[in-house]
TORVEXTI-711366 format. One record per atom (N, C-alpha, C, O): residue number from 1; residue in one letter; x, y, z; atom name. Coordinates in nm, 4 decimals. Layout:
<sites>
@n=NUM, res=A, xx=X, yy=Y, zz=Z, atom=CA
...
</sites>
This chain:
<sites>
@n=1, res=X, xx=10.8356, yy=9.1385, zz=12.7952, atom=N
@n=1, res=X, xx=10.9171, yy=9.0225, zz=12.8235, atom=CA
@n=1, res=X, xx=10.8376, yy=8.9281, zz=12.9129, atom=C
@n=1, res=X, xx=10.7628, yy=8.9719, zz=13.0004, atom=O
@n=2, res=X, xx=10.8545, yy=8.7984, zz=12.8899, atom=N
@n=2, res=X, xx=10.7834, yy=8.6986, zz=12.9687, atom=CA
@n=2, res=X, xx=10.8374, yy=8.6949, zz=13.1105, atom=C
@n=2, res=X, xx=10.9564, yy=8.7155, zz=13.1340, atom=O
@n=3, res=X, xx=10.7489, yy=8.6688, zz=13.2032, atom=N
@n=3, res=X, xx=10.7903, yy=8.6577, zz=13.3422, atom=CA
@n=3, res=X, xx=10.7982, yy=8.5106, zz=13.3795, atom=C
@n=3, res=X, xx=10.7253, yy=8.4281, zz=13.3243, atom=O
@n=4, res=X, xx=10.8866, yy=8.4777, zz=13.4733, atom=N
@n=4, res=X, xx=10.9009, yy=8.3392, zz=13.5167, atom=CA
@n=4, res=X, xx=10.8599, yy=8.3276, zz=13.6624, atom=C
@n=4, res=X, xx=10.9188, yy=8.3919, zz=13.7493, atom=O
@n=5, res=X, xx=10.7583, yy=8.2450, zz=13.6893, atom=N
@n=5, res=X, xx=10.7251, yy=8.2190, zz=13.8289, atom=CA
@n=5, res=X, xx=10.8341, yy=8.1313, zz=13.8901, atom=C
@n=5, res=X, xx=10.9289, yy=8.0924, zz=13.8220, atom=O
@n=6, res=X, xx=10.8202, yy=8.1011, zz=14.0169, atom=N
@n=6, res=X, xx=10.9244, yy=8.0247, zz=14.0855, atom=CA
@n=6, res=X, xx=10.9505, yy=7.8896, zz=14.0201, atom=C
@n=6, res=X, xx=11.0599, yy=7.8350, zz=14.0343, atom=O
@n=7, res=X, xx=10.8518, yy=7.8339, zz=13.9481, atom=N
@n=7, res=X, xx=10.8703, yy=7.7057, zz=13.8809, atom=CA
@n=7, res=X, xx=10.9580, yy=7.7146, zz=13.7575, atom=C
@n=7, res=X, xx=10.9994, yy=7.6114, zz=13.7047, atom=O
@n=8, res=X, xx=10.9878, yy=7.8356, zz=13.7095, atom=N
@n=8, res=X, xx=11.0777, yy=7.8534, zz=13.5972, atom=CA
@n=8, res=X, xx=11.0116, yy=7.8589, zz=13.4613, atom=C
@n=8, res=X, xx=11.0799, yy=7.8877, zz=13.3630, atom=O
@n=9, res=X, xx=10.8813, yy=7.8325, zz=13.4502, atom=N
@n=9, res=X, xx=10.8135, yy=7.8362, zz=13.3206, atom=CA
@n=9, res=X, xx=10.7766, yy=7.9796, zz=13.2877, atom=C
@n=9, res=X, xx=10.7214, yy=8.0510, zz=13.3715, atom=O
@n=10, res=X, xx=10.8070, yy=8.0220, zz=13.1653, atom=N
@n=10, res=X, xx=10.7765, yy=8.1591, zz=13.1239, atom=CA
@n=10, res=X, xx=10.6308, yy=8.1705, zz=13.0812, atom=C
@n=10, res=X, xx=10.5789, yy=8.0842, zz=13.0105, atom=O
@n=11, res=X, xx=10.5657, yy=8.2773, zz=13.1246, atom=N
@n=11, res=X, xx=10.4292, yy=8.3071, zz=13.0843, atom=CA
@n=11, res=X, xx=10.4299, yy=8.4376, zz=13.0056, atom=C
@n=11, res=X, xx=10.5056, yy=8.5286, zz=13.0391, atom=O
@n=12, res=X, xx=10.3466, yy=8.4489, zz=12.9009, atom=N
@n=12, res=X, xx=10.3430, yy=8.5746, zz=12.8264, atom=CA
@n=12, res=X, xx=10.2872, yy=8.6864, zz=12.9128, atom=C
@n=12, res=X, xx=10.2007, yy=8.6635, zz=12.9974, atom=O
@n=13, res=X, xx=10.3359, yy=8.8042, zz=12.8916, atom=N
@n=13, res=X, xx=10.2815, yy=8.9213, zz=12.9605, atom=CA
@n=13, res=X, xx=10.1654, yy=8.9740, zz=12.8770, atom=C
@n=13, res=X, xx=10.1377, yy=8.9219, zz=12.7690, atom=O
@n=14, res=X, xx=10.0983, yy=9.0760, zz=12.9265, atom=N
@n=14, res=X, xx=9.9828, yy=9.1313, zz=12.8557, atom=CA
@n=14, res=X, xx=10.0211, yy=9.1847, zz=12.7181, atom=C
@n=14, res=X, xx=9.9354, yy=9.1928, zz=12.6301, atom=O
@n=15, res=X, xx=10.1454, yy=9.2208, zz=12.6977, atom=N
@n=15, res=X, xx=10.1880, yy=9.2773, zz=12.5698, atom=CA
@n=15, res=X, xx=10.2318, yy=9.1716, zz=12.4698, atom=C
@n=15, res=X, xx=10.2489, yy=9.2024, zz=12.3519, atom=O
@n=16, res=X, xx=10.2503, yy=9.0480, zz=12.5140, atom=N
@n=16, res=X, xx=10.2964, yy=8.9416, zz=12.4252, atom=CA
@n=16, res=X, xx=10.1794, yy=8.8545, zz=12.3827, atom=C
@n=16, res=X, xx=10.0874, yy=8.8326, zz=12.4616, atom=O
@n=17, res=X, xx=10.1807, yy=8.8043, zz=12.2597, atom=N
@n=17, res=X, xx=10.0754, yy=8.7102, zz=12.2186, atom=CA
@n=17, res=X, xx=10.0924, yy=8.5797, zz=12.2955, atom=C
@n=17, res=X, xx=10.2030, yy=8.5447, zz=12.3365, atom=O
@n=18, res=X, xx=9.9849, yy=8.5102, zz=12.3141, atom=N
@n=18, res=X, xx=9.9888, yy=8.3852, zz=12.3895, atom=CA
@n=18, res=X, xx=10.0600, yy=8.2749, zz=12.3129, atom=C
@n=18, res=X, xx=10.0954, yy=8.1725, zz=12.3714, atom=O
@n=19, res=X, xx=10.0819, yy=8.2936, zz=12.1826, atom=N
@n=19, res=X, xx=10.1505, yy=8.1917, zz=12.1044, atom=CA
@n=19, res=X, xx=10.0600, yy=8.0794, zz=12.0580, atom=C
@n=19, res=X, xx=10.1084, yy=7.9721, zz=12.0218, atom=O
@n=20, res=X, xx=9.9305, yy=8.1017, zz=12.0582, atom=N
@n=20, res=X, xx=9.8372, yy=7.9992, zz=12.0130, atom=CA
@n=20, res=X, xx=9.8197, yy=8.0133, zz=11.8626, atom=C
@n=20, res=X, xx=9.7829, yy=8.1197, zz=11.8128, atom=O
@n=21, res=X, xx=9.8463, yy=7.9062, zz=11.7920, atom=N
@n=21, res=X, xx=9.8302, yy=7.9063, zz=11.6470, atom=CA
@n=21, res=X, xx=9.7035, yy=7.8309, zz=11.6104, atom=C
@n=21, res=X, xx=9.6474, yy=7.7590, zz=11.6930, atom=O
@n=22, res=X, xx=9.6584, yy=7.8473, zz=11.4860, atom=N
@n=22, res=X, xx=9.5388, yy=7.7760, zz=11.4397, atom=CA
@n=22, res=X, xx=9.5523, yy=7.6254, zz=11.4584, atom=C
@n=22, res=X, xx=9.4545, yy=7.5578, zz=11.4905, atom=O
@n=23, res=X, xx=9.6732, yy=7.5723, zz=11.4385, atom=N
@n=23, res=X, xx=9.6923, yy=7.4277, zz=11.4486, atom=CA
@n=23, res=X, xx=9.6766, yy=7.3765, zz=11.5917, atom=C
@n=23, res=X, xx=9.6687, yy=7.2555, zz=11.6132, atom=O
@n=24, res=X, xx=9.6721, yy=7.4666, zz=11.6894, atom=N
@n=24, res=X, xx=9.6569, yy=7.4267, zz=11.8286, atom=CA
@n=24, res=X, xx=9.5099, yy=7.4243, zz=11.8725, atom=C
@n=24, res=X, xx=9.4797, yy=7.3779, zz=11.9825, atom=O
@n=25, res=X, xx=9.4195, yy=7.4729, zz=11.7895, atom=N
@n=25, res=X, xx=9.2785, yy=7.4763, zz=11.8253, atom=CA
@n=25, res=X, xx=9.2205, yy=7.3350, zz=11.8247, atom=C
@n=25, res=X, xx=9.2654, yy=7.2513, zz=11.7464, atom=O
@n=26, res=X, xx=9.1219, yy=7.3063, zz=11.9100, atom=N
@n=26, res=X, xx=9.0704, yy=7.1696, zz=11.9228, atom=CA
@n=26, res=X, xx=9.0236, yy=7.1065, zz=11.7912, atom=C
@n=26, res=X, xx=9.0529, yy=6.9896, zz=11.7661, atom=O
@n=27, res=X, xx=8.9521, yy=7.1806, zz=11.7076, atom=N
@n=27, res=X, xx=8.9030, yy=7.1220, zz=11.5830, atom=CA
@n=27, res=X, xx=9.0183, yy=7.0869, zz=11.4896, atom=C
@n=27, res=X, xx=9.0167, yy=6.9809, zz=11.4270, atom=O
@n=28, res=X, xx=9.1174, yy=7.1736, zz=11.4794, atom=N
@n=28, res=X, xx=9.2315, yy=7.1452, zz=11.3936, atom=CA
@n=28, res=X, xx=9.3106, yy=7.0259, zz=11.4462, atom=C
@n=28, res=X, xx=9.3619, yy=6.9458, zz=11.3680, atom=O
@n=29, res=X, xx=9.3205, yy=7.0140, zz=11.5762, atom=N
@n=29, res=X, xx=9.3890, yy=6.8974, zz=11.6333, atom=CA
@n=29, res=X, xx=9.3115, yy=6.7696, zz=11.6040, atom=C
@n=29, res=X, xx=9.3715, yy=6.6667, zz=11.5732, atom=O
@n=30, res=X, xx=9.1794, yy=6.7749, zz=11.6132, atom=N
@n=30, res=X, xx=9.0983, yy=6.6566, zz=11.5817, atom=CA
@n=30, res=X, xx=9.1176, yy=6.6153, zz=11.4365, atom=C
@n=30, res=X, xx=9.1309, yy=6.4964, zz=11.4073, atom=O
@n=31, res=X, xx=9.1194, yy=6.7129, zz=11.3444, atom=N
@n=31, res=X, xx=9.1457, yy=6.6810, zz=11.2030, atom=CA
@n=31, res=X, xx=9.2818, yy=6.6146, zz=11.1877, atom=C
@n=31, res=X, xx=9.2961, yy=6.5167, zz=11.1145, atom=O
@n=32, res=X, xx=9.3822, yy=6.6689, zz=11.2577, atom=N
@n=32, res=X, xx=9.5181, yy=6.6137, zz=11.2472, atom=CA
@n=32, res=X, xx=9.5219, yy=6.4713, zz=11.3013, atom=C
@n=32, res=X, xx=9.5788, yy=6.3820, zz=11.2385, atom=O
@n=33, res=X, xx=9.4610, yy=6.4502, zz=11.4184, atom=N
@n=33, res=X, xx=9.4630, yy=6.3175, zz=11.4781, atom=CA
@n=33, res=X, xx=9.3822, yy=6.2182, zz=11.3949, atom=C
@n=33, res=X, xx=9.4170, yy=6.1003, zz=11.3881, atom=O
@n=34, res=X, xx=9.2755, yy=6.2648, zz=11.3320, atom=N
@n=34, res=X, xx=9.1988, yy=6.1771, zz=11.2432, atom=CA
@n=34, res=X, xx=9.2888, yy=6.1260, zz=11.1307, atom=C
@n=34, res=X, xx=9.2812, yy=6.0096, zz=11.0917, atom=O
@n=35, res=X, xx=9.3730, yy=6.2137, zz=11.0800, atom=N
@n=35, res=X, xx=9.4630, yy=6.1763, zz=10.9705, atom=CA
@n=35, res=X, xx=9.5800, yy=6.0911, zz=11.0212, atom=C
@n=35, res=X, xx=9.6124, yy=5.9881, zz=10.9621, atom=O
@n=36, res=X, xx=9.6426, yy=6.1342, zz=11.1305, atom=N
@n=36, res=X, xx=9.7626, yy=6.0674, zz=11.1803, atom=CA
@n=36, res=X, xx=9.7332, yy=5.9398, zz=11.2590, atom=C
@n=36, res=X, xx=9.8148, yy=5.8476, zz=11.2610, atom=O
@n=37, res=X, xx=9.6167, yy=5.9346, zz=11.3238, atom=N
@n=37, res=X, xx=9.5831, yy=5.8206, zz=11.4106, atom=CA
@n=37, res=X, xx=9.4536, yy=5.7541, zz=11.3664, atom=C
@n=37, res=X, xx=9.3772, yy=5.7065, zz=11.4503, atom=O
@n=38, res=X, xx=9.4282, yy=5.7502, zz=11.2386, atom=N
@n=38, res=X, xx=9.2981, yy=5.7100, zz=11.1852, atom=CA
@n=38, res=X, xx=9.2432, yy=5.5801, zz=11.2437, atom=C
@n=38, res=X, xx=9.1246, yy=5.5734, zz=11.2759, atom=O
@n=39, res=X, xx=9.3247, yy=5.4786, zz=11.2581, atom=N
@n=39, res=X, xx=9.2764, yy=5.3500, zz=11.3077, atom=CA
@n=39, res=X, xx=9.2909, yy=5.3311, zz=11.4565, atom=C
@n=39, res=X, xx=9.2505, yy=5.2277, zz=11.5096, atom=O
@n=40, res=X, xx=9.3475, yy=5.4283, zz=11.5253, atom=N
@n=40, res=X, xx=9.3663, yy=5.4175, zz=11.6702, atom=CA
@n=40, res=X, xx=9.2348, yy=5.4405, zz=11.7436, atom=C
@n=40, res=X, xx=9.1527, yy=5.5219, zz=11.7011, atom=O
@n=41, res=X, xx=9.2151, yy=5.3695, zz=11.8527, atom=N
@n=41, res=X, xx=9.0939, yy=5.3871, zz=11.9331, atom=CA
@n=41, res=X, xx=9.0986, yy=5.5234, zz=12.0003, atom=C
@n=41, res=X, xx=9.1974, yy=5.5598, zz=12.0641, atom=O
@n=42, res=X, xx=8.9902, yy=5.5979, zz=11.9846, atom=N
@n=42, res=X, xx=8.9764, yy=5.7310, zz=12.0441, atom=CA
@n=42, res=X, xx=8.8829, yy=5.7258, zz=12.1645, atom=C
@n=42, res=X, xx=8.9120, yy=5.7856, zz=12.2681, atom=O
@n=43, res=X, xx=8.7710, yy=5.6550, zz=12.1516, atom=N
@n=43, res=X, xx=8.6709, yy=5.6467, zz=12.2580, atom=CA
@n=43, res=X, xx=8.6340, yy=5.5006, zz=12.2822, atom=C
@n=43, res=X, xx=8.6304, yy=5.4203, zz=12.1890, atom=O
@n=44, res=X, xx=8.6070, yy=5.4677, zz=12.4064, atom=N
@n=44, res=X, xx=8.5575, yy=5.3349, zz=12.4423, atom=CA
@n=44, res=X, xx=8.4374, yy=5.3535, zz=12.5327, atom=C
@n=44, res=X, xx=8.4425, yy=5.4282, zz=12.6304, atom=O
@n=45, res=X, xx=8.3292, yy=5.2847, zz=12.4990, atom=N
@n=45, res=X, xx=8.2052, yy=5.2983, zz=12.5755, atom=CA
@n=45, res=X, xx=8.1587, yy=5.1611, zz=12.6231, atom=C
@n=45, res=X, xx=8.1384, yy=5.0715, zz=12.5412, atom=O
@n=46, res=X, xx=8.1415, yy=5.1427, zz=12.7555, atom=N
@n=46, res=X, xx=8.0832, yy=5.0167, zz=12.8026, atom=CA
@n=46, res=X, xx=7.9338, yy=5.0125, zz=12.7706, atom=C
@n=46, res=X, xx=7.8611, yy=5.1091, zz=12.7938, atom=O
@n=47, res=X, xx=7.8901, yy=4.8994, zz=12.7172, atom=N
@n=47, res=X, xx=7.7484, yy=4.8810, zz=12.6833, atom=CA
@n=47, res=X, xx=7.7082, yy=4.7396, zz=12.7243, atom=C
@n=47, res=X, xx=7.7562, yy=4.6417, zz=12.6671, atom=O
@n=48, res=X, xx=7.6197, yy=4.7296, zz=12.8237, atom=N
@n=48, res=X, xx=7.5676, yy=4.6002, zz=12.8702, atom=CA
@n=48, res=X, xx=7.6777, yy=4.4968, zz=12.8954, atom=C
@n=48, res=X, xx=7.6699, yy=4.3837, zz=12.8474, atom=O
@n=49, res=X, xx=7.7779, yy=4.5360, zz=12.9696, atom=N
@n=49, res=X, xx=7.8834, yy=4.4432, zz=13.0050, atom=CA
@n=49, res=X, xx=7.9908, yy=4.4229, zz=12.8990, atom=C
@n=49, res=X, xx=8.0865, yy=4.3489, zz=12.9220, atom=O
@n=50, res=X, xx=7.9771, yy=4.4858, zz=12.7858, atom=N
@n=50, res=X, xx=8.0776, yy=4.4787, zz=12.6792, atom=CA
@n=50, res=X, xx=8.1258, yy=4.6204, zz=12.6511, atom=C
@n=50, res=X, xx=8.0757, yy=4.7163, zz=12.7098, atom=O
@n=51, res=X, xx=8.2216, yy=4.6331, zz=12.5628, atom=N
@n=51, res=X, xx=8.2674, yy=4.7668, zz=12.5255, atom=CA
@n=51, res=X, xx=8.2584, yy=4.7857, zz=12.3748, atom=C
@n=51, res=X, xx=8.2697, yy=4.6907, zz=12.2974, atom=O
@n=52, res=X, xx=8.2381, yy=4.9091, zz=12.3359, atom=N
@n=52, res=X, xx=8.2402, yy=4.9473, zz=12.1949, atom=CA
@n=52, res=X, xx=8.3465, yy=5.0536, zz=12.1786, atom=C
@n=52, res=X, xx=8.3514, yy=5.1501, zz=12.2549, atom=O
@n=53, res=X, xx=8.4317, yy=5.0359, zz=12.0791, atom=N
@n=53, res=X, xx=8.5379, yy=5.1314, zz=12.0506, atom=CA
@n=53, res=X, xx=8.5051, yy=5.2140, zz=11.9275, atom=C
@n=53, res=X, xx=8.4427, yy=5.1655, zz=11.8331, atom=O
@n=54, res=X, xx=8.5482, yy=5.3398, zz=11.9299, atom=N
@n=54, res=X, xx=8.5420, yy=5.4285, zz=11.8135, atom=CA
@n=54, res=X, xx=8.6847, yy=5.4690, zz=11.7798, atom=C
@n=54, res=X, xx=8.7596, yy=5.5139, zz=11.8665, atom=O
@n=55, res=X, xx=8.7212, yy=5.4530, zz=11.6542, atom=N
@n=55, res=X, xx=8.8508, yy=5.5036, zz=11.6102, atom=CA
@n=55, res=X, xx=8.8353, yy=5.6526, zz=11.5829, atom=C
@n=55, res=X, xx=8.7244, yy=5.7060, zz=11.5844, atom=O
@n=56, res=X, xx=8.9468, yy=5.7183, zz=11.5581, atom=N
@n=56, res=X, xx=8.9414, yy=5.8602, zz=11.5236, atom=CA
@n=56, res=X, xx=8.8562, yy=5.8828, zz=11.3998, atom=C
@n=56, res=X, xx=8.7782, yy=5.9779, zz=11.3959, atom=O
@n=57, res=X, xx=8.8693, yy=5.7971, zz=11.2977, atom=N
@n=57, res=X, xx=8.7907, yy=5.8125, zz=11.1745, atom=CA
@n=57, res=X, xx=8.6419, yy=5.7960, zz=11.2029, atom=C
@n=57, res=X, xx=8.5606, yy=5.8743, zz=11.1540, atom=O
@n=58, res=X, xx=8.6058, yy=5.6954, zz=11.2812, atom=N
@n=58, res=X, xx=8.4642, yy=5.6719, zz=11.3127, atom=CA
@n=58, res=X, xx=8.4054, yy=5.7870, zz=11.3940, atom=C
@n=58, res=X, xx=8.2941, yy=5.8322, zz=11.3670, atom=O
@n=59, res=X, xx=8.4798, yy=5.8339, zz=11.4925, atom=N
@n=59, res=X, xx=8.4305, yy=5.9440, zz=11.5757, atom=CA
@n=59, res=X, xx=8.4129, yy=6.0711, zz=11.4938, atom=C
@n=59, res=X, xx=8.3121, yy=6.1405, zz=11.5077, atom=O
@n=60, res=X, xx=8.5108, yy=6.1024, zz=11.4081, atom=N
@n=60, res=X, xx=8.4999, yy=6.2237, zz=11.3261, atom=CA
@n=60, res=X, xx=8.3875, yy=6.2108, zz=11.2241, atom=C
@n=60, res=X, xx=8.3252, yy=6.3111, zz=11.1891, atom=O
@n=61, res=X, xx=8.3602, yy=6.0904, zz=11.1757, atom=N
@n=61, res=X, xx=8.2457, yy=6.0696, zz=11.0865, atom=CA
@n=61, res=X, xx=8.1157, yy=6.1040, zz=11.1592, atom=C
@n=61, res=X, xx=8.0286, yy=6.1703, zz=11.1029, atom=O
@n=62, res=X, xx=8.1025, yy=6.0593, zz=11.2834, atom=N
@n=62, res=X, xx=7.9826, yy=6.0923, zz=11.3606, atom=CA
@n=62, res=X, xx=7.9731, yy=6.2419, zz=11.3863, atom=C
@n=62, res=X, xx=7.8645, yy=6.2993, zz=11.3791, atom=O
@n=63, res=X, xx=8.0848, yy=6.3047, zz=11.4161, atom=N
@n=63, res=X, xx=8.0859, yy=6.4497, zz=11.4377, atom=CA
@n=63, res=X, xx=8.0366, yy=6.5223, zz=11.3129, atom=C
@n=63, res=X, xx=7.9546, yy=6.6137, zz=11.3218, atom=O
@n=64, res=X, xx=8.0868, yy=6.4812, zz=11.1968, atom=N
@n=64, res=X, xx=8.0450, yy=6.5457, zz=11.0710, atom=CA
@n=64, res=X, xx=7.8963, yy=6.5236, zz=11.0424, atom=C
@n=64, res=X, xx=7.8281, yy=6.6139, zz=10.9939, atom=O
@n=65, res=X, xx=7.8462, yy=6.4032, zz=11.0726, atom=N
@n=65, res=X, xx=7.7037, yy=6.3772, zz=11.0501, atom=CA
@n=65, res=X, xx=7.6171, yy=6.4604, zz=11.1442, atom=C
@n=65, res=X, xx=7.5126, yy=6.5114, zz=11.1037, atom=O
@n=66, res=X, xx=7.6600, yy=6.4744, zz=11.2698, atom=N
@n=66, res=X, xx=7.5843, yy=6.5600, zz=11.3634, atom=CA
@n=66, res=X, xx=7.5867, yy=6.7054, zz=11.3179, atom=C
@n=66, res=X, xx=7.4847, yy=6.7740, zz=11.3235, atom=O
@n=67, res=X, xx=7.7026, yy=6.7525, zz=11.2729, atom=N
@n=67, res=X, xx=7.7139, yy=6.8908, zz=11.2256, atom=CA
@n=67, res=X, xx=7.6276, yy=6.9131, zz=11.1021, atom=C
@n=67, res=X, xx=7.5645, yy=7.0180, zz=11.0889, atom=O
@n=68, res=X, xx=7.6241, yy=6.8154, zz=11.0112, atom=N
@n=68, res=X, xx=7.5412, yy=6.8272, zz=10.8906, atom=CA
@n=68, res=X, xx=7.3931, yy=6.8331, zz=10.9268, atom=C
@n=68, res=X, xx=7.3175, yy=6.9106, zz=10.8681, atom=O
@n=69, res=X, xx=7.3519, yy=6.7513, zz=11.0234, atom=N
@n=69, res=X, xx=7.2128, yy=6.7549, zz=11.0674, atom=CA
@n=69, res=X, xx=7.1781, yy=6.8917, zz=11.1253, atom=C
@n=69, res=X, xx=7.0748, yy=6.9496, zz=11.0916, atom=O
@n=70, res=X, xx=7.2640, yy=6.9427, zz=11.2118, atom=N
@n=70, res=X, xx=7.2375, yy=7.0738, zz=11.2712, atom=CA
@n=70, res=X, xx=7.2323, yy=7.1827, zz=11.1650, atom=C
@n=70, res=X, xx=7.1457, yy=7.2700, zz=11.1702, atom=O
@n=71, res=X, xx=7.3246, yy=7.1785, zz=11.0683, atom=N
@n=71, res=X, xx=7.3253, yy=7.2787, zz=10.9610, atom=CA
@n=71, res=X, xx=7.1984, yy=7.2687, zz=10.8761, atom=C
@n=71, res=X, xx=7.1481, yy=7.3701, zz=10.8277, atom=O
@n=72, res=X, xx=7.1468, yy=7.1477, zz=10.8577, atom=N
@n=72, res=X, xx=7.0276, yy=7.1269, zz=10.7746, atom=CA
@n=72, res=X, xx=6.9004, yy=7.1816, zz=10.8396, atom=C
@n=72, res=X, xx=6.7976, yy=7.1931, zz=10.7728, atom=O
@n=73, res=X, xx=6.9057, yy=7.2154, zz=10.9679, atom=N
@n=73, res=X, xx=6.7877, yy=7.2689, zz=11.0357, atom=CA
@n=73, res=X, xx=6.7594, yy=7.4140, zz=10.9971, atom=C
@n=73, res=X, xx=6.6516, yy=7.4665, zz=11.0252, atom=O
@n=74, res=X, xx=6.8552, yy=7.4775, zz=10.9336, atom=N
@n=74, res=X, xx=6.8404, yy=7.6160, zz=10.8862, atom=CA
@n=74, res=X, xx=6.8010, yy=7.7141, zz=10.9960, atom=C
@n=74, res=X, xx=6.7227, yy=7.8065, zz=10.9736, atom=O
@n=75, res=X, xx=6.8563, yy=7.6926, zz=11.1143, atom=N
@n=75, res=X, xx=6.8329, yy=7.7887, zz=11.2214, atom=CA
@n=75, res=X, xx=6.9075, yy=7.9175, zz=11.1894, atom=C
@n=75, res=X, xx=7.0091, yy=7.9135, zz=11.1199, atom=O
@n=76, res=X, xx=6.8603, yy=8.0302, zz=11.2377, atom=N
@n=76, res=X, xx=6.9271, yy=8.1573, zz=11.2097, atom=CA
@n=76, res=X, xx=7.0697, yy=8.1580, zz=11.2658, atom=C
@n=76, res=X, xx=7.0971, yy=8.0935, zz=11.3670, atom=O
@n=77, res=X, xx=7.1598, yy=8.2305, zz=11.2002, atom=N
@n=77, res=X, xx=7.2957, yy=8.2432, zz=11.2537, atom=CA
@n=77, res=X, xx=7.2921, yy=8.2954, zz=11.3970, atom=C
@n=77, res=X, xx=7.2129, yy=8.3836, zz=11.4301, atom=O
@n=78, res=X, xx=7.3771, yy=8.2410, zz=11.4797, atom=N
@n=78, res=X, xx=7.3826, yy=8.2828, zz=11.6191, atom=CA
@n=78, res=X, xx=7.2844, yy=8.2114, zz=11.7099, atom=C
@n=78, res=X, xx=7.2764, yy=8.2417, zz=11.8290, atom=O
@n=79, res=X, xx=7.2081, yy=8.1151, zz=11.6538, atom=N
@n=79, res=X, xx=7.1138, yy=8.0401, zz=11.7369, atom=CA
@n=79, res=X, xx=7.1887, yy=7.9645, zz=11.8454, atom=C
@n=79, res=X, xx=7.3007, yy=7.9178, zz=11.8243, atom=O
@n=80, res=X, xx=7.1268, yy=7.9531, zz=11.9597, atom=N
@n=80, res=X, xx=7.1856, yy=7.8789, zz=12.0716, atom=CA
@n=80, res=X, xx=7.1386, yy=7.7345, zz=12.0625, atom=C
@n=80, res=X, xx=7.0186, yy=7.7077, zz=12.0574, atom=O
@n=81, res=X, xx=7.2327, yy=7.6427, zz=12.0606, atom=N
@n=81, res=X, xx=7.2017, yy=7.5010, zz=12.0459, atom=CA
@n=81, res=X, xx=7.2615, yy=7.4268, zz=12.1638, atom=C
@n=81, res=X, xx=7.3757, yy=7.4517, zz=12.2024, atom=O
@n=82, res=X, xx=7.1846, yy=7.3359, zz=12.2206, atom=N
@n=82, res=X, xx=7.2299, yy=7.2556, zz=12.3330, atom=CA
@n=82, res=X, xx=7.2290, yy=7.1095, zz=12.2915, atom=C
@n=82, res=X, xx=7.1331, yy=7.0612, zz=12.2313, atom=O
@n=83, res=X, xx=7.3362, yy=7.0404, zz=12.3240, atom=N
@n=83, res=X, xx=7.3407, yy=6.8952, zz=12.3054, atom=CA
@n=83, res=X, xx=7.3525, yy=6.8362, zz=12.4445, atom=C
@n=83, res=X, xx=7.4482, yy=6.8641, zz=12.5167, atom=O
@n=84, res=X, xx=7.2553, yy=6.7546, zz=12.4821, atom=N
@n=84, res=X, xx=7.2511, yy=6.6971, zz=12.6157, atom=CA
@n=84, res=X, xx=7.2787, yy=6.5472, zz=12.6053, atom=C
@n=84, res=X, xx=7.2165, yy=6.4766, zz=12.5260, atom=O
@n=85, res=X, xx=7.3716, yy=6.5011, zz=12.6854, atom=N
@n=85, res=X, xx=7.4075, yy=6.3606, zz=12.6837, atom=CA
@n=85, res=X, xx=7.4597, yy=6.3219, zz=12.8210, atom=C
@n=85, res=X, xx=7.5151, yy=6.4048, zz=12.8932, atom=O
@n=86, res=X, xx=7.4416, yy=6.1966, zz=12.8561, atom=N
@n=86, res=X, xx=7.5064, yy=6.1513, zz=12.9772, atom=CA
@n=86, res=X, xx=7.6563, yy=6.1409, zz=12.9488, atom=C
@n=86, res=X, xx=7.6979, yy=6.1452, zz=12.8331, atom=O
@n=87, res=X, xx=7.7349, yy=6.1276, zz=13.0509, atom=N
@n=87, res=X, xx=7.8802, yy=6.1223, zz=13.0360, atom=CA
@n=87, res=X, xx=7.9192, yy=5.9883, zz=12.9740, atom=C
@n=87, res=X, xx=7.9386, yy=5.8890, zz=13.0441, atom=O
@n=88, res=X, xx=7.9300, yy=5.9877, zz=12.8425, atom=N
@n=88, res=X, xx=7.9587, yy=5.8641, zz=12.7712, atom=CA
@n=88, res=X, xx=8.0336, yy=5.8964, zz=12.6425, atom=C
@n=88, res=X, xx=8.0483, yy=6.0128, zz=12.6053, atom=O
@n=89, res=X, xx=8.0810, yy=5.7911, zz=12.5750, atom=N
@n=89, res=X, xx=8.1545, yy=5.8091, zz=12.4498, atom=CA
@n=89, res=X, xx=8.0611, yy=5.8530, zz=12.3392, atom=C
@n=89, res=X, xx=8.1047, yy=5.8734, zz=12.2259, atom=O
</sites>
């Protein structure tokens, strides 16, 4: 049975599943938002005094292109890959 802290919200006990479904995972949520919010601005990046916006569709397109590039490198399964970037869109 779930226990309730003083705030009243129930937390699962060790015997209960956390209730996380596949649709709650970050990648599945991104796919959903790409479909539901396709033209909405997802990221905004200042560049030389101006800003550039990425919609959900544009951002997911870049994600897919980066993933395709990484897959095309034919690194062995389980390879450790690092992507280094400054804190930006």
